[in-house]
C-alpha positions as CSV (number, residue, x, y, z in Angstrom):
1,X,50.5,-39.1,63.7
2,X,50.5,-42.8,63.5
3,X,53.9,-44.6,63.3
4,X,54.2,-47.4,60.9
5,X,57.3,-49.7,60.1
6,X,59.0,-49.6,56.8
7,X,58.1,-53.2,56.0
8,X,54.3,-52.4,56.4
9,X,54.3,-49.4,54.0
10,X,53.4,-51.4,50.8
11,X,50.6,-53.2,52.6
12,X,49.2,-49.8,53.9
13,X,49.3,-48.2,50.5
14,X,47.7,-51.1,48.7
15,X,44.8,-51.1,51.2
16,X,44.0,-47.5,49.8
17,X,42.1,-49.1,47.0
18,X,42.9,-46.3,44.6
19,X,42.0,-43.3,46.9
20,X,44.0,-40.1,46.8
21,X,47.0,-39.9,49.0
22,X,50.0,-37.8,49.6
23,X,53.5,-39.3,50.2
24,X,56.9,-37.7,51.0
25,X,60.1,-39.5,50.3
26,X,63.6,-39.2,49.2
27,X,64.4,-40.0,45.6
28,X,67.3,-42.2,44.6
29,X,69.5,-39.2,44.1
30,X,68.7,-37.9,47.6
31,X,66.3,-35.2,46.7
32,X,63.2,-34.8,48.9
33,X,59.8,-35.0,47.1
34,X,56.2,-34.9,47.9
35,X,53.7,-36.6,45.5
36,X,49.9,-36.4,45.4
37,X,48.5,-39.3,43.6
38,X,46.7,-42.7,43.4
39,X,47.6,-46.4,43.1
40,X,46.0,-48.7,40.6
41,X,45.6,-46.3,37.8
42,X,45.6,-47.9,34.4
43,X,45.6,-44.9,32.2
44,X,48.5,-44.9,29.8
45,X,49.5,-48.5,30.6
46,X,50.5,-50.5,27.6
47,X,51.3,-53.7,29.5
48,X,54.9,-53.9,28.2
49,X,57.7,-54.3,30.6
50,X,57.7,-55.4,34.2
51,X,57.9,-53.4,37.4
52,X,60.6,-54.6,39.7
53,X,59.1,-56.0,42.9
54,X,60.8,-53.5,45.2
55,X,59.1,-50.6,43.5
56,X,55.7,-49.2,43.8
57,X,53.8,-47.5,40.8
58,X,51.8,-44.3,41.8
59,X,49.9,-42.1,39.4
60,X,51.2,-38.6,40.1
61,X,48.3,-36.2,39.5
62,X,50.7,-33.2,39.3
63,X,52.3,-34.3,36.1
64,X,49.6,-36.8,35.0
65,X,52.0,-39.6,34.7
66,X,53.1,-42.8,36.5
67,X,56.0,-42.6,39.0
68,X,57.9,-45.5,40.5
69,X,59.0,-45.1,44.1
70,X,60.7,-47.2,46.8
71,X,58.3,-47.7,49.6
72,X,61.0,-48.1,52.1
73,X,62.3,-44.5,51.3
74,X,59.0,-42.9,52.3
75,X,58.9,-40.6,55.3
76,X,55.2,-39.7,55.7
77,X,51.9,-40.8,54.2
78,X,48.7,-38.8,54.3
79,X,45.7,-41.0,53.4
80,X,42.0,-41.2,54.4
81,X,42.4,-38.2,56.7
82,X,45.2,-39.8,58.7
83,X,48.9,-39.0,58.7
84,X,51.4,-41.9,59.0
85,X,55.1,-41.5,59.8
86,X,57.4,-44.3,58.5
87,X,59.9,-45.3,61.1
């Protein structure tokens, strides 16, 4: 398992170039969640509204919809055959 700092999470995820990944994180209400998905999916995007800069939008393949998550709340990331632990 590779350790990664919280402030480097966004850069790591954006380097995935839309490949499948799995992230585990705590939601705002404190619930733990795992999400399988991809970044940079344009399906269903109308172009209205803005995403706050502190959030990251990921296409959740389980529910076939976009989800916004706080990168700093992530605990683990599985991407390109590697597992990262956010510290």
